N, C-alpha and C positions, 0 to 999 in steps of 0.2 A: 504493500498500499504506500501511496505517496506520503500519506500523514507519518508513517513510521518512519519512511527514510528521512523526511525532515526532522523528526525528532532525534534520530541518532546522529544526523549532523549538528544538532543543538547540544546532544550530550558531549561530543568532542569539544564544542566550543565552550561549554560549561567547565570541563576539564581544564582546558587551556587557560581560561579565566582564572580558575583557581590558582594555577601555577604563576601566572603573571601577577596576580594579586598578592600572592605570598612574597615574590622578591620586589615588587615595584611599589605597590600601593600601601603596604603597612606603613604607619606613621614614622617619619624620620626624626631622629634626635634633633630636637632645637636647642641650640647652644646658645647662651647668652653672650653678647658681645662684652670684651673686657671693659671695665671702666678705666678711665684715665688714671687712676690712682694705683691700678695694679698692674699697669703694662710694664713697667720697668722690673717690678718683682717677678713678673713670669716670663721674663726672657729666657730662651733656652740657654742652657750651660755654654755652648759653644759660641754665643754672641757677646759673652761678657768677658772682660779681662781677667783672665784666670791663673793664679799662681799655682804650677804643679811642684810639689815638694820634691825634693831630690831624693832618689831611691838609694838606700843605704846598699851597702855591699853583703849585707846579710842575705843568705840564700832563701829563697822561697820554699816555704813548707806547705804541705798539704794536711789538713785535718779532716776527719770523717766523722759524722754523726749518723748513726742507723738504728732502725728498729725492724720488726718484721715485715714492714710494708714499704719502706723508703730508704735510700742512702744518699745523703746530702754529703757533698765534699766542698771544703771551704779552702782559702789560700790566706796566709799571713799578709800577702801583698795586696793591702787595701782592705784586708778583713771582709772579703766579699765571698759570695756563693758561686762556685764554680760549675757544679754538677748536680742533677737531680735525676736519680734512677729509681724507678718504680720496679719493685722485685716481681709482684703478681703479674704484671704486663710486659716484664723483660724489656723495657724502653727508657730511653734517655729524653728527659723533657727540656733540657737547656741545649742551646748550640754551642759549637766549639768557640772556645774563648770568650764565652760569657762573663761577665761581672756584675751579679745582683748586688744590689745594696752599695754601689758605688756612692761614695759621699761627698760632697761639695758644700763648704761653708762659705758663706756670704758676709763680708765685714766691710762695712763703708764701701771704699771703691776697689776693693781687692776680694778675689775669690780664692780659696784654698781647695784645691782637688786633692782629696786623700786615696783616691783609688790606686795610685801607685806609691803610696806610703807603707812602710813595713810596720806592721803592727805587733806588739808583744801579745802573746795569748797564753791563756790557762784553760784546760778542758778538764772537767769534772763530770762523769757520767754522760749524760746527753746534753750538756750544756757546754758552751764556748764563750770565752769573754775576752775579746780584743780591746788592747788599748794602744793609744799612741799620744804623742803631745802635739799640740797645734797652737804655737803661741805659747800663753800662759795657761791654756786649757788643757785638761786631760780629758781625752775624747774616748767614750766607752762604748763599744757595741756588743751587745749581749743576745746570743742566740740559744733557744732552747728548744730541742725536737720532743714533742709530745708522743704518745704510743700510737698515733695513726698517721695521717698525712699533714698534719699542722705543725707549724714552725712559728714560735714567738720571737719578736725581736724588739728589743729596747735599746734607745740611742739616749745618752746622758753626756754631760760635761761641756755642752755648748755654752758659749759666753751670753750674757744678758743682752738682749736686743739684736742678736745675730739672726741669720735667715740661713736655711740650709735646704739641700735638695738630696733625695735618694735617688739613684739612676738604676733601673731594670733594664739594661742596655740592649737587649735583643729579644726579638719574638720567640715564642714557643718553637721548640723543635718540631718539623714535620716527621711523624711516627709511622705513617702507612706507607706502604709500598708506592701507591700512585700519590706523589706529592702534588700533584696539580691539584687533585681531588680535595687533599688534605687542605690546600691553600684556598679552596671554594668555601671552607667552613672557618677561615681564619678571621676571628673577630675581636675587636675590643669592645668591652661593655661596662657600663657603670649603674649602680642602682641608687636613685634618688627619688625620695618621696614616694616609696613604693611602686616605682615605675622602671623597668629596665631599658636603658638606652644603649644602643650599639652602633657601632661604625664597621662596615665591610673593609677588611683590611686591603683586598684587591682593589676597591674602588676609590679608596683614599689617595689623593693627589698630593697632600702636604700634610704636616703635623696637625693635630687638632688640639686645642686647648680647652680643659673644661674649668669653669670658674665657680661652681658649686662647692660650698665649703661643709655641707652636711651630707656627704655621701657615704653610704653604708658599704659598699665594697666596689673594687675594681676588678676586672677581670680581662686575662689574654686566654683566648681558646683557640685550639685547633678541632679537628673532627671529634675527637674522642676524650681530649684531655684539657685540663684548664689550669692556670695560675691565678688565685684570687688573693686579693690584697685587702684586708679588712682593718682599717684604722681605729683606734681608740681615742683620735684626737681630730680635731677638724684641720685640714690643710687647706692652704690658699688656693692652690690650682694644681693640676696635673696635666700632663703633656703625653699624648699618644703619638708615638714616632712612626714615621713613614719612610723607610729607607730601603727602596726596590722591594727584595723579598725579606727584608730584615726590618726590625722595627723595636719596640720597648716601650717602656712607661717611665716617666720622670715625675715624681710629686716633689711639691715646693711647700714649705711651711715656715712660719716663724717658730723661734725656739720655744720649745716647752721645757718645764723642769724636768720631765721625763716622757720621751715620746715613743709610743708603744704602738706595734703592729702585730696583727696575726696574719700568716702567710698559709695558703693552702695550695699544695700541689697535688691533684686528684684526678681520678677518671670521672667522666660525666656519668655518674650512677645516681640515680634520683635519691633514694632512700640515705645513701652516703651523704650527699651534699644537704639534704634537709636536716641532718643530725648536727650541722654546724650552725643552725639558726639563721638568723638575718636573711631567710628567703634565698640563700645562695643557690637552691635547686631551680630558681627561676632563670639560672644562666643558662639551662639546657633549652634550646629553642624547640618546642614540640608542635608548632603550628597552631593553628586557630581551627576549631575551639580547643584549647589546651586540655580542659576537662576530659574532653572525649578521647584524646590521645593518651592521657594519664590512666583512664579505666582500661584501655586496650593493652597499655604496658603491664599493668598489674595482672590482668587476667593471663597474660602470656607469661609471666613470672610465676603464677600459681601453677598453671599447666607444666611449666619446666621443672618445678619441684616434684610433680608427681612423674613425669617421663625422663627426667635427666637429660632430655635431647630437644632443642629448640625447633628441630626439624620435625618432630614428632607433634611437639606443642602446636607448631603452626598448622599441621594437619588436622589436629583436634579442634584447633579454633576455627578453621573453616567449617567444620562439621557444624559446631556451635552456631556458627553465623548462618549456616544453611537452615538450621532448625528454627533459629530466630526470625528468619526472613520466608518462612515456609508458607504462611497465609499470603503473602505478596507474589511468591512464585506459583503458588497453586491458581490464584486469580490470573496470572499471566497465561498459564497452560490453557486454563478455561477459555479465555478470550482469544487465543492463538488458534485453539481448536474451532471454535465457533466460526472465527474468519475463515478457516480451512474449508468448512462446511458450506459457508455462504458464497465460495467462489463462484459456483455455477450462476447464482443468482446475480451476482455482481457484474460477471462478463456479459449476462444477458442486458443489464442496465448499460453497460458500456456500448454494446452493439446497438441498441434501441436509442441512445441519446448522444451516439458519436459526434454529433453536429451541434449538439447544444449542451455545452460544458456547465452552465449554471442549473439547468434542470437536473443533468447528472449529479452533480453535487448534492442537490437537494434530496434527490430520490435515494442517493447512497445514504444520507444521514438518517432519513426516515427508516430505511431498512436497518441501520445500526440501532436506532431507538426502539424499533419493533422488537429485535432480538436482544436488546439490553447489552450491546456491544460498544465498548469505548477503545479504539485502537491504540490510544495513548497508555490505558492502564497495563497493557502487555509489557511496557518498559518501565515500570514502576520499580521493579527490583533493582534495576541499574541506578535509578535516580537515588534510591535510599541508600545503596551500597556507596557512594561518592564519599560521606564523611568517613566511613570505615576504611575506605581505600587511601583518602587523605591522611587519616590518622596513622595507619600503617605504615605509610611512605615515611612520615616524620618519625616515627618510633624506629625503624630499621635504619635510618639515615643518621640519626642524631644520639641515640643512646649506645652506651659501650656494651649492652648485654649481649647483643648479637655479634659482636667483634670476634671474629674467628671461631665463632659456633660452627662447628662441622656437623653435617647431616649424613651423606652416604657417599662413598667413593670419591667422585671429583668436587663435591661441595665442601670445601673446606672452610669456607667464609660465608654465612648467610648474609652478612651485611654488604658483600658487594656482588656485582653481577655474575650471573653463571659463565665461567671461563671458556665453556664449549657451547654455549647457547642451546642445550638441550632442553632445559625447562620452558624458555620463551616459545620455542618452536612447537614444543608438544603442548603448551597452552593455547596457541593459535590453532593447531590442528583440531584439538577439542572444541573450542570455541566455534570453528567452522562446521563441526559435525552438530553442536547444538543448535546452530542457526537452521541447518539443513532440516534438522527434526521439527523445530518449532517455528520456521518461516511458512507461513500459508501462501505467500507469493512468490512462486518460484522464479518469476521473471525480474524479481528485484535483486540484481546482480550486486548492487552496492551493499545491501544489507546481508546477502549470504556470503560473498567472498571479499569483496574489497575492505570492509570494515575489520575483519579478523586478521586480514595482512596488515592493515594500518595500526591495530592495536598491537601486534606482534613487534613491529618495528618499534613503536613507542617503548615496550617493555624490555627491549634487549640490553639496555644499560642500567635497569633498575636493579636494586638488591634482589639476589637470588630467593631470600626469604619471601618477598611480596610476588615473586614470580611463582613461588611453590604454592602460597595461598591461592592465588587466582587459578592456577592449574587445577588445584584440588577443589575448589569451588566449582569449575567448570564440569570436571568429572562427576561430581554430585548432582550438578543440574541435569546432565544428560541421563543419569541414571533415574533421576525424578520424572523427566519426560517420557522416557520409556515405559516406565511404570505407569504413568498417567495415560498414556496412549494405548497400551497394550490390554489394559483390564480396569476393573473398578466400577462399581455401580455409577459413580459421579459421570464418568466418560459415556456409559450407556444412557444415562438420563439425558445428557447434552445432545447425543446423537438422535435419540428419539425424538425430542423437543423440535429440533431444527429439521428433521426430516420425517414428518408424520405420515 
């Protein structure tokens, strides 16, 4: 039917609109322009006259703090953090030659860059204290690693009236094999007045300054991991850096008696981040509506606890969705079979009114009303599945739960595409079979053949977990259609009613 063809075109457009909306039309962060009084304070370090202290001849030493989750490597040269290794995920989060917590002190017309200053240090249990002399002041940087992914930092000893910056000088390391895809998920975020504001690292053309002084947290994130900075003091501004494929964060603040920060290097795991409070779990972009994505995420985790395999969990999830949508798919099958049985009468109308399109449309609609047929009802399950599909897409692409989750044979990671395209091709074949079974208009080439091919091409680069879900759902739909067509009192009643 022409109406069905038009509807499927609309379905494709709706899908594309959702994708475009997600990336282009969500609210962009609104950054307040700097006030004149803060311009001088917030200049980048490299634009100010900086005095670099002379490095002593003392040899650089490496100090390690670690627990069961994480290993941190520090240097006495600058008292900085050089490496962050996550043990459970076998990945390094910092880029080579990183210097996190590089300290610069601003006093009158001079700046003192202590990033290359040799610090004395003392290590006790999971705590390191670095000390150095800057003029008359003894500067102390204290790090303490907790039992999880959290590091506390305390800075003391700055002169009254001084101003300082802490430099986290490079963007997070890209941890996945496909570094370009990892780059696609590289974002800066900050949380202000219960709203997450973000900057896409790829689209940034220059450094971005933030002048809010009540920020709950700052984040750098790649596809599956984040670095979060949670201040316990209001800082004057921060700077998100853009240096080709590198970046970083600089925070600027006036001196406090004791400047404290909590830092988190962690996977994008919802319950883990929620445990750190301050709504840090909102750093995981789960699409819209977020609550729907969370419900699906929790259901998948529940099924995983039962089956201990995310592939099996996805198959059972598809079965649950099929049961949930059964009333709508039953309606679809009934409508399609009615249309099939009405084809002779519809063809007769076409022959009778072939030169009068208006009368043909009117008579066709009267026939539909007589037998209580709505051609659009047959497509209702596809519309209802759109939120499920979009939520699954967000969950599979943005949470770490499916990262390196294997299923069978060649499917070693359900969060990335099928490397040999078996799933999307099978999905397309079964979708084609489903169309052949349910399409009452055999002349509709678009609906029967073109649309499955088009859908297969779209799915080629989708996560294999999503491909597995759609393939399973299509197989279940075919089974349902066969059962409905080949037997059952309901089918006999429909056939008798339409062919007395």
